[in-house]
MILOZA-39171 format. One line per field, with one value per atom (N, C-alpha, C): residue number from 1; residue in one letter; chain; atom name; x, y, z. Coordinates in pm, 1 decimal, m for minus. Example, Ala and Ser with C-alpha at 12.3 -4.5 7.8 and 13.67 -1.06 7.14 Angstrom:
<pts>
seq <- c(1 1 1 2 2 2) $
type <- c(A A A S S S) $
mol <- c(A A A A A A) $
atom <- c(N CA C N CA C) $
x <- c(1319.0 1230.0 1320.0 1285.0 1367.0 1290.0) $
y <- c(m569.0 m450.0 m330.0 m225.0 m106.0 3.0) $
z <- c(780.0 780.0 780.0 708.0 714.0 787.0) $
</pts>
This chain:
<pts>
seq <- c(1 1 1 2 2 2 3 3 3 4 4 4 5 5 5 6 6 6 7 7 7 8 8 8 9 9 9 10 10 10 11 11 11 12 12 12 13 13 13 14 14 14 15 15 15 16 16 16 17 17 17 18 18 18 19 19 19 20 20 20 21 21 21 22 22 22 23 23 23 24 24 24 25 25 25 26 26 26 27 27 27 28 28 28 29 29 29 30 30 30 31 31 31 32 32 32 33 33 33 34 34 34 35 35 35 36 36 36 37 37 37 38 38 38 39 39 39 40 40 40 41 41 41 42 42 42 43 43 43 44 44 44 45 45 45 46 46 46 47 47 47 48 48 48 49 49 49 50 50 50 51 51 51 52 52 52 53 53 53 54 54 54 55 55 55 56 56 56 57 57 57 58 58 58 59 59 59 60 60 60 61 61 61 62 62 62 63 63 63 64 64 64 65 65 65 66 66 66 67 67 67 68 68 68 69 69 69 70 70 70 71 71 71 72 72 72 73 73 73 74 74 74 75 75 75 76 76 76 77 77 77 78 78 78 79 79 79 80 80 80 81 81 81 82 82 82 83 83 83 84 84 84 85 85 85 86 86 86 87 87 87 88 88 88 89 89 89 90 90 90 91 91 91 92 92 92 93 93 93 94 94 94 95 95 95 96 96 96 97 97 97 98 98 98 99 99 99 100 100 100 101 101 101 102 102 102 103 103 103 104 104 104 105 105 105 106 106 106 107 107 107 108 108 108 109 109 109 110 110 110 111 111 111 112 112 112 113 113 113 114 114 114 115 115 115 116 116 116 117 117 117 118 118 118 119 119 119 120 120 120 121 121 121 122 122 122 123 123 123 124 124 124 125 125 125 126 126 126 127 127 127 128 128 128 129 129 129 130 130 130 131 131 131 132 132 132 133 133 133 134 134 134 135 135 135 136 136 136 137 137 137 138 138 138 139 139 139 140 140 140 141 141 141 142 142 142 143 143 143 144 144 144 145 145 145 146 146 146 147 147 147 148 148 148 149 149 149 150 150 150 151 151 151 152 152 152 153 153 153 154 154 154 155 155 155 156 156 156 157 157 157 158 158 158 159 159 159 160 160 160 161 161 161 162 162 162 163 163 163 164 164 164 165 165 165 166 166 166 167 167 167 168 168 168 169 169 169) $
type <- c(M M M D D D F F F S S S D D D I I I P P P S S S P P P S S S A A A I I I V V V A A A R R R M M M A A A D D D Q Q Q D D D A A A A A A T T T K K K N N N P P P E E E T T T L L L G G G A A A L L L R R R E E E L L L L L L R R R S S S G G G V V V P P P M M M A A A R R R A A A A A A N N N A A A L L L D D D L L L Q Q Q L L L S S S T T T A A A W W W R R R I I I V V V V V V A A A D D D K K K E E E C C C Q Q Q K K K A A A L L L T T T T T T G G G D D D E E E I I I R R R Q Q Q R R R L L L A A A R R R E E E K K K L L L E E E S S S Q Q Q A A A D D D E E E M M M L L L S S S V V V I I I V V V S S S L L L A A A R R R D D D S S S D D D E E E D D D G G G A A A V V V R R R L L L K K K A A A A A A E E E S S S I I I L L L D D D R R R S S S G G G L L L Y Y Y D D D K K K P P P Q Q Q V V V A A A K K K K K K G G G N N N V V V G G G E E E V V V A A A T T T A A A V V V I I I E E E L L L A A A S S S V V V D D D P P P T T T F F F H H H D D D R R R L L L Q Q Q R R R I I I T T T V V V T T T S S S A A A T T T R R R S S S D D D D D D) $
mol <- c(A A A A A A A A A A A A A A A A A A A A A A A A A A A A A A A A A A A A A A A A A A A A A A A A A A A A A A A A A A A A A A A A A A A A A A A A A A A A A A A A A A A A A A A A A A A A A A A A A A A A A A A A A A A A A A A A A A A A A A A A A A A A A A A A A A A A A A A A A A A A A A A A A A A A A A A A A A A A A A A A A A A A A A A A A A A A A A A A A A A A A A A A A A A A A A A A A A A A A A A A A A A A A A A A A A A A A A A A A A A A A A A A A A A A A A A A A A A A A A A A A A A A A A A A A A A A A A A A A A A A A A A A A A A A A A A A A A A A A A A A A A A A A A A A A A A A A A A A A A A A A A A A A A A A A A A A A A A A A A A A A A A A A A A A A A A A A A A A A A A A A A A A A A A A A A A A A A A A A A A A A A A A A A A A A A A A A A A A A A A A A A A A A A A A A A A A A A A A A A A A A A A A A A A A A A A A A A A A A A A A A A A A A A A A A A A A A A A A A A A A A A A A A A A A A A A A A A A A A A A A A A A A A A A A A A A A A A A A A A A A A A A A A A A A A A A A A A A A A A A A A A A A A A A) $
atom <- c(N CA C N CA C N CA C N CA C N CA C N CA C N CA C N CA C N CA C N CA C N CA C N CA C N CA C N CA C N CA C N CA C N CA C N CA C N CA C N CA C N CA C N CA C N CA C N CA C N CA C N CA C N CA C N CA C N CA C N CA C N CA C N CA C N CA C N CA C N CA C N CA C N CA C N CA C N CA C N CA C N CA C N CA C N CA C N CA C N CA C N CA C N CA C N CA C N CA C N CA C N CA C N CA C N CA C N CA C N CA C N CA C N CA C N CA C N CA C N CA C N CA C N CA C N CA C N CA C N CA C N CA C N CA C N CA C N CA C N CA C N CA C N CA C N CA C N CA C N CA C N CA C N CA C N CA C N CA C N CA C N CA C N CA C N CA C N CA C N CA C N CA C N CA C N CA C N CA C N CA C N CA C N CA C N CA C N CA C N CA C N CA C N CA C N CA C N CA C N CA C N CA C N CA C N CA C N CA C N CA C N CA C N CA C N CA C N CA C N CA C N CA C N CA C N CA C N CA C N CA C N CA C N CA C N CA C N CA C N CA C N CA C N CA C N CA C N CA C N CA C N CA C N CA C N CA C N CA C N CA C N CA C N CA C N CA C N CA C N CA C N CA C N CA C N CA C N CA C N CA C N CA C N CA C N CA C N CA C N CA C N CA C N CA C N CA C N CA C N CA C N CA C N CA C N CA C N CA C N CA C N CA C N CA C N CA C N CA C N CA C N CA C N CA C N CA C N CA C N CA C N CA C N CA C N CA C N CA C) $
x <- c(2507.3 2505.6 2488.6 2397.7 2367.9 2455.0 2541.8 2632.9 2586.1 2464.1 2415.8 2390.5 2366.9 2339.2 2464.8 2578.4 2702.3 2748.0 2769.9 2812.9 2955.4 2983.4 3117.8 3216.6 3344.5 3444.5 3439.6 3415.1 3408.6 3288.4 3175.3 3057.0 3083.8 3156.7 3191.6 3283.3 3382.6 3474.3 3398.6 3305.4 3226.8 3140.4 3080.7 2998.4 3083.7 3202.7 3292.9 3335.7 3358.9 3395.0 3279.5 3155.9 3038.2 3025.4 3051.7 3045.6 3148.8 3270.6 3376.0 3338.8 3285.9 3247.2 3135.1 3038.6 2926.4 2973.6 3068.7 3116.6 3195.7 3248.7 3328.2 3247.6 3123.4 3040.3 2971.8 3008.3 2950.6 2799.2 2747.2 2602.7 2528.3 2579.4 2517.8 2526.1 2642.3 2664.5 2567.4 2556.4 2466.4 2320.2 2282.1 2142.9 2108.6 2201.3 2177.5 2164.9 2251.0 2242.4 2105.8 2059.9 1932.2 1814.3 1816.5 1708.4 1705.1 1820.4 1826.6 1787.1 1834.7 1804.8 1655.1 1586.7 1443.2 1358.4 1422.5 1348.4 1317.4 1368.6 1346.5 1427.9 1364.4 1439.2 1551.9 1654.0 1773.9 1740.5 1659.1 1628.6 1559.4 1466.9 1396.1 1490.3 1581.5 1678.8 1770.6 1819.3 1906.1 1831.6 1707.8 1626.8 1606.0 1579.8 1558.0 1682.4 1799.2 1924.8 1979.4 1901.4 1941.8 2074.4 2083.8 2201.7 2164.3 2259.4 2241.2 2234.4 2156.4 2146.0 2283.1 2359.8 2493.7 2583.2 2565.8 2642.8 2602.6 2472.4 2425.4 2480.3 2478.6 2533.3 2684.0 2751.6 2896.6 2925.7 2842.5 2857.6 2836.7 2732.2 2702.7 2816.6 2868.7 2978.0 3100.8 3124.4 3244.8 3227.9 3104.8 3081.7 3011.9 3078.3 3023.6 2895.1 2889.9 2770.0 2649.5 2673.5 2564.5 2518.6 2611.0 2575.0 2487.0 2523.2 2440.3 2303.0 2301.0 2174.8 2085.4 2145.9 2071.1 2009.3 2086.1 2035.7 1922.2 1939.1 1834.0 1707.8 1723.9 1609.7 1538.9 1616.0 1556.3 1470.1 1521.4 1446.3 1317.8 1324.4 1205.5 1101.1 1145.0 1050.7 987.6 1066.3 1012.2 910.0 941.1 848.5 717.8 727.6 607.2 523.6 590.5 517.6 448.0 517.4 459.4 337.8 349.4 237.9 118.6 146.7 38.8 m34.2 42.8 m19.1 m98.6 m43.6 m114.2 m245.0 m246.3 m369.0 m475.9 m434.9 m528.3 m564.9 m504.5 m521.8 m667.4 m739.0 m878.7 m963.7 m941.9 m1018.5 m985.6 m856.3 m815.4 m875.6 m875.6 m933.5 m1082.5 m1151.5 m1295.4 m1322.2 m1237.0 m1252.7 m1236.2 m1133.8 m1108.7 m1224.3 m1272.5 m1384.0 m1509.0 m1535.1 m1654.3 m1644.4 m1524.5 m1507.2 m1534.4 m1484.7 m1503.9 m1651.2 m1727.9 m1869.6 m1965.5 m1919.2 m2006.9 m2041.5 m2164.6 m2206.9 m2212.7 m2211.6 m2212.5 m2073.7 m1970.0 m1832.2 m1803.4 m1709.5 m1662.6 m1605.3 m1624.5 m1576.9 m1427.2 m1350.5 m1205.0 m1165.2 m1238.3 m1210.8 m1243.5 m1358.5 m1398.5 m1300.5 m1257.2 m1162.5 m1029.5 m980.8 m854.4 m866.3 m980.3 m1001.0 m1002.5 m1069.1 m1073.3 m932.6 m858.3 m720.1 m637.0 m655.9 m581.8 m612.4 m739.4 m777.6 m714.5 m724.4 m667.9 m516.2 m450.7 m304.6 m260.7 m331.6 m291.2 m334.6 m432.4 m483.4 m388.3 m306.6 m218.3 m290.7 m418.9 m497.2 m491.1 m437.5 m439.6 m306.8 m243.8 m118.8 m151.1 m108.8 m130.7 m59.0 m124.4 m58.7 59.3 161.9 282.1 285.4 205.9 189.6 323.8 401.9 528.3 624.7 622.0 715.4 666.0 536.0 484.9 418.2 349.8 278.4 160.8 106.7 m0.6 m134.7 m192.9 m317.1 m432.3 m435.4 m541.8 m544.3 m427.4 m417.8 m469.6 m435.5 m482.5 m633.8 m688.6 m834.0 m903.8 m848.4 m906.0 m906.4 m796.2 m786.9 m890.6 m909.3 m1007.0 m1147.5 m1177.2 m1310.1 m1334.4 m1235.9 m1251.6 m1269.2 m1187.1 m1194.4 m1317.8 m1363.1 m1482.6 m1606.6 m1604.2 m1721.3 m1744.1 m1642.0 m1655.2 m1717.4 m1686.6 m1731.5 m1800.0 m1932.8 m2005.1 m1966.2 m1917.8 m1881.8 m1736.2 m1668.3 m1525.8 m1502.4 m1585.3 m1565.3 m1575.3 m1676.9 m1694.0 m1573.1 m1527.6 m1412.2 m1285.8 m1268.6 m1152.0 m1151.7 m1268.1 m1277.1 m1244.2 m1296.9 m1265.6 m1116.5 m1056.4 m912.5 m833.8 m872.8 m802.0 m815.6 m938.6 m961.6 m885.9 m890.7 m821.7 m672.3 m614.5 m469.0 m427.7 m512.6 m480.1 m483.9 m581.1 m591.6 m469.6 m427.3 m313.0 m183.6 m172.0 m46.6 m32.7 m146.8 m138.6 m99.0 m117.3 m85.2 61.3) $
y <- c(m826.1 m684.4 m610.6 m511.8 m436.8 m310.6 m303.8 m190.5 m91.9 m108.0 m22.8 121.1 142.5 276.8 353.7 290.3 356.9 446.2 575.9 666.8 633.7 671.5 649.5 742.5 709.2 797.2 939.6 954.4 1089.8 1166.8 1097.5 1163.0 1205.9 1123.8 1158.2 1280.4 1280.7 1394.0 1521.3 1509.5 1625.2 1678.2 1588.9 1629.9 1701.0 1647.1 1710.8 1849.4 1864.0 1994.8 2092.8 2045.3 2129.6 2171.7 2077.4 2109.6 2214.9 2196.7 2294.5 2431.8 2436.3 2564.2 2629.0 2549.9 2603.6 2657.5 2589.1 2635.6 2765.1 2793.8 2915.6 3028.7 3002.1 3102.0 3188.9 3317.0 3402.0 3421.1 3420.6 3435.2 3313.8 3196.5 3072.5 3068.2 3101.3 3101.0 3196.3 3318.7 3417.6 3377.4 3323.0 3280.0 3164.7 3070.4 2958.1 3008.2 3099.0 3156.3 3218.7 3299.9 3369.5 3272.5 3172.7 3074.0 2999.7 2955.7 2882.2 2971.6 3095.4 3190.4 3218.6 3215.1 3244.1 3122.8 3010.3 2891.9 2791.2 2811.1 2715.0 2588.8 2470.6 2346.7 2326.2 2255.0 2235.1 2177.5 2075.9 2012.8 2111.6 2191.6 2288.8 2401.0 2441.8 2546.2 2496.6 2372.9 2315.3 2308.4 2266.7 2256.5 2394.5 2495.0 2630.5 2685.7 2644.1 2691.6 2596.7 2493.7 2393.7 2327.4 2292.4 2223.2 2082.4 1994.3 1863.0 1885.3 1805.3 1819.0 1801.0 1707.2 1684.7 1807.2 1878.8 2001.6 2108.8 2123.3 2221.7 2190.4 2063.2 2025.6 2051.3 2026.8 2051.8 2200.7 2285.6 2430.1 2467.5 2411.5 2442.5 2397.5 2279.7 2228.1 2318.7 2375.3 2456.0 2602.1 2648.5 2790.8 2814.3 2882.7 2910.5 2993.8 3090.4 3173.0 3090.2 2992.5 2902.9 2816.4 2775.9 2697.7 2779.0 2906.6 2994.3 3015.0 3032.6 3051.4 2928.2 2811.5 2687.2 2678.3 2712.8 2711.3 2811.4 2931.4 3033.6 2985.2 2926.5 2873.9 2761.9 2674.7 2566.8 2625.1 2728.6 2792.7 2856.3 2916.8 2977.9 2871.3 2759.7 2652.7 2593.5 2575.6 2521.9 2617.5 2747.8 2846.7 2847.2 2841.5 2840.0 2715.1 2601.2 2476.6 2484.3 2539.2 2554.4 2647.2 2758.6 2852.2 2787.0 2707.1 2638.8 2541.3 2466.2 2372.4 2446.2 2556.2 2633.5 2688.3 2729.3 2783.4 2674.6 2550.7 2439.1 2373.2 2417.7 2351.1 2349.1 2460.0 2464.2 2362.7 2354.3 2258.7 2114.5 2088.0 1953.0 1916.2 2011.7 1986.3 1959.2 2033.2 2010.5 1869.3 1820.5 1684.1 1582.6 1600.6 1506.5 1509.5 1629.5 1641.6 1576.3 1598.0 1536.5 1384.6 1330.2 1184.7 1133.9 1205.4 1163.8 1167.8 1258.5 1275.3 1195.4 1141.2 1073.3 933.6 916.1 786.0 677.7 716.7 618.2 562.1 628.2 581.4 461.0 379.8 266.5 317.5 242.7 283.3 307.8 225.7 241.7 375.4 416.7 544.6 658.7 649.5 753.5 761.9 647.3 644.4 706.6 672.6 728.1 879.6 925.7 1069.3 1139.2 1078.5 1137.4 1142.4 1033.8 1032.3 1140.2 1155.6 1255.3 1396.3 1423.8 1555.1 1578.2 1477.9 1492.6 1507.9 1430.1 1438.9 1577.2 1633.4 1759.8 1881.6 1862.9 1976.7 2021.4 1929.9 1963.0 1960.3 1926.7 1922.3 1786.0 1689.1 1552.6 1487.3 1430.8 1357.8 1210.0 1152.1 1009.8 931.6 837.0 764.0 682.1 684.1 606.2 487.1 384.8 270.7 204.0 180.8 110.4 190.4 323.2 406.0 434.2 473.3 517.9 405.5 317.5 210.5 262.0 378.5 440.9 386.0 295.4 229.6 329.0 424.6 524.8 607.2 642.6 721.5 641.5 512.5 426.0 412.8 394.8 381.4 508.6 623.4 750.7 761.5 720.4 725.9 635.3 515.0 420.9 478.1 537.6 595.4 710.2 799.3 913.0 867.1 771.8 726.3 640.3 567.7 485.1 570.4 692.8 778.5 817.8 808.7 838.3 719.8 599.2 478.3 385.3 374.1 291.6 143.7 92.8 m49.3 m73.9 31.4 20.2 m83.9 m81.9 m174.8 m319.8 m349.0 m486.6 m532.3 m446.3 m483.4 m495.9 m403.9 m409.9 m539.4 m579.5 m703.5 m823.2 m824.6 m934.4 m940.4 m824.5 m819.6 m870.6 m826.9 m867.2 m1017.2 m1068.6 m1211.6 m1292.8 m1249.1 m1320.3 m1320.8 m1205.3 m1200.0 m1279.2 m1282.1 m1361.5 m1508.9 m1550.6 m1691.1 m1731.0 m1646.5 m1677.5 m1680.7 m1594.2 m1590.3 m1711.8 m1776.5 m1897.7 m2019.3 m2015.0 m2129.5 m2163.0) $
z <- c(m2649.6 m2624.2 m2757.3 m2756.1 m2876.8 m2882.9 m2982.4 m2997.6 m3104.6 m3151.8 m3260.8 m3215.7 m3085.2 m3035.8 m2995.9 m3000.1 m2960.8 m3075.1 m3044.9 m3152.5 m3196.8 m3317.3 m3371.4 m3300.6 m3305.4 m3243.3 m3298.6 m3426.8 m3484.2 m3429.9 m3406.2 m3349.2 m3204.6 m3131.1 m2992.5 m2989.8 m3076.2 m3083.2 m3123.0 m3217.2 m3260.4 m3145.3 m3069.2 m2954.3 m2850.0 m2824.2 m2727.2 m2775.1 m2903.7 m2959.1 m2943.1 m2966.3 m2946.5 m2800.4 m2710.0 m2567.5 m2531.1 m2579.3 m2551.3 m2605.4 m2727.0 m2786.7 m2705.2 m2660.2 m2582.4 m2447.9 m2383.8 m2253.6 m2265.3 m2383.9 m2404.7 m2468.4 m2507.2 m2572.6 m2466.1 m2455.7 m2351.3 m2364.9 m2486.6 m2505.3 m2451.8 m2484.1 m2434.7 m2283.2 m2230.1 m2086.5 m2016.5 m2067.6 m2008.7 m2018.0 m2132.6 m2150.7 m2056.9 m2042.1 m1951.8 m1808.3 m1767.8 m1632.5 m1607.7 m1703.2 m1685.5 m1680.6 m1767.7 m1765.8 m1633.0 m1588.3 m1461.9 m1345.1 m1345.1 m1237.2 m1227.8 m1340.2 m1339.8 m1301.8 m1277.6 m1232.6 m1341.4 m1460.1 m1568.7 m1537.0 m1541.6 m1514.9 m1617.2 m1576.3 m1657.6 m1796.0 m1802.0 m1931.4 m2025.5 m1971.0 m2054.6 m2099.7 m2010.7 m2046.7 m2158.1 m2144.8 m2248.5 m2381.6 m2376.6 m2497.5 m2561.2 m2477.7 m2529.7 m2598.4 m2550.4 m2609.0 m2714.6 m2746.4 m2845.2 m2805.8 m2677.2 m2624.9 m2583.6 m2590.0 m2528.2 m2377.6 m2308.2 m2163.4 m2097.2 m2147.2 m2091.5 m2109.7 m2219.0 m2242.6 m2142.1 m2118.7 m2021.7 m1882.9 m1845.7 m1714.6 m1709.4 m1816.9 m1820.7 m1800.8 m1860.1 m1842.3 m1695.5 m1635.7 m1495.2 m1404.0 m1429.3 m1346.5 m1355.9 m1472.2 m1494.1 m1453.6 m1426.7 m1403.8 m1269.5 m1178.6 m1045.0 m1051.7 m1145.4 m1158.2 m1203.5 m1290.1 m1331.9 m1214.0 m1131.0 m1012.8 m918.5 m898.1 m814.0 m877.8 m1009.5 m1080.4 m1066.4 m1073.9 m1059.1 m919.7 m818.4 m680.9 m663.5 m716.6 m709.6 m779.9 m896.7 m971.3 m897.4 m832.8 m753.1 m641.4 m574.5 m466.2 m518.8 m635.3 m696.0 m727.3 m788.2 m822.0 m696.3 m591.4 m466.4 m405.2 m408.0 m353.7 m432.8 m566.1 m649.8 m625.0 m610.2 m582.8 m446.9 m347.1 m213.9 m219.5 m292.8 m305.8 m375.8 m475.9 m548.5 m456.5 m378.1 m284.0 m176.6 m126.2 m24.9 m78.7 m204.4 m262.4 m280.2 m285.5 m300.8 m167.9 m57.5 72.1 117.2 103.6 148.0 72.9 m58.3 m138.9 m98.9 m76.0 m35.0 100.3 192.8 324.2 312.6 227.0 206.3 156.0 67.1 15.3 128.0 210.1 319.9 419.3 454.6 548.9 490.9 361.9 302.1 301.7 282.2 289.5 431.1 531.5 670.7 709.5 652.9 689.9 602.7 492.7 396.8 446.1 489.0 543.4 435.8 308.1 200.3 171.3 223.2 202.4 291.0 245.2 324.3 456.3 561.9 693.7 698.4 625.7 625.2 563.0 458.8 393.3 488.5 556.1 650.4 766.9 816.1 927.1 886.3 769.6 719.8 702.0 651.3 635.3 770.8 868.9 1003.0 1063.9 1049.7 1100.0 1032.8 903.1 826.6 877.7 903.4 955.1 1091.9 1178.6 1312.7 1308.2 1224.0 1212.7 1166.0 1069.6 1010.9 1092.6 1180.8 1256.3 1365.5 1414.6 1525.9 1659.2 1657.8 1781.4 1849.0 1780.0 1829.3 1797.9 1898.4 1877.2 1864.5 1754.2 1731.1 1841.3 1904.0 2012.3 1960.8 2037.9 2006.4 2101.4 2070.1 2158.2 2187.8 2084.1 2103.7 2189.8 2175.5 2250.6 2391.9 2405.1 2533.9 2613.2 2540.1 2607.3 2688.4 2657.0 2732.4 2684.8 2763.2 2724.2 2720.4 2813.7 2816.7 2689.5 2639.6 2516.6 2397.3 2394.8 2286.9 2292.6 2412.9 2428.9 2382.7 2417.3 2374.3 2222.2 2160.8 2015.3 1951.2 2004.8 1949.2 1962.3 2077.8 2099.0 2001.3 1987.1 1896.3 1751.8 1710.6 1572.3 1548.4 1650.7 1636.2 1618.0 1671.0 1655.7 1510.0 1429.1 1287.2 1213.5 1258.0 1189.1 1289.7 1286.7 1384.1 1380.4 1268.4 1261.9 1300.5 1345.7 1379.1 1488.3 1594.9 1706.2 1661.2 1578.2 1529.8 1450.0 1359.7 1277.1 1360.7 1457.8 1545.0 1624.4 1673.8 1750.3 1661.6 1537.9 1446.6 1415.3 1392.9 1364.7 1484.1 1604.8 1726.7 1749.4 1735.0 1755.6 1650.3 1525.5 1417.2 1439.5 1477.6 1497.1 1620.1 1724.3 1844.5 1811.9 1730.3 1690.8 1609.5 1517.6 1432.8 1512.2 1613.7 1689.2 1779.4 1813.5 1897.0 1816.4 1684.5 1599.3 1602.0) $
</pts>
């Protein structure tokens, strides 16, 4: 076991004293609250205030207002991420549609893209064979998905024959 990275007892005591001083400093406390409330991640806020990350977390644990600020900041970051994804949705959908329509793409890629479009559109419910056992629904799904990939039937038959042969072994 390598003990070279373990700080000396005096270094540990000094770090704890720094943590205690930071938790009692109203300027540090207020600045951390504001950074967290505005959506700045904890590590970046600690870095901006020249605090150890563990010190910043210790402050948050000890202060209810910092905890509320952290929650508010988390909600802001989630909302911003959601907005960013929503703004890119049209472009992402165009990519998926182009993959489904590209006859030069591998059939498996086109099939996956078509399934993805159908799954996300809400217009088609993926059959739950194990739960429903509805053969008609499965047949409809195969027909719809096969229309995207002309070689789908051949591959499906090979897969079925291969798996049936293996299951008899």
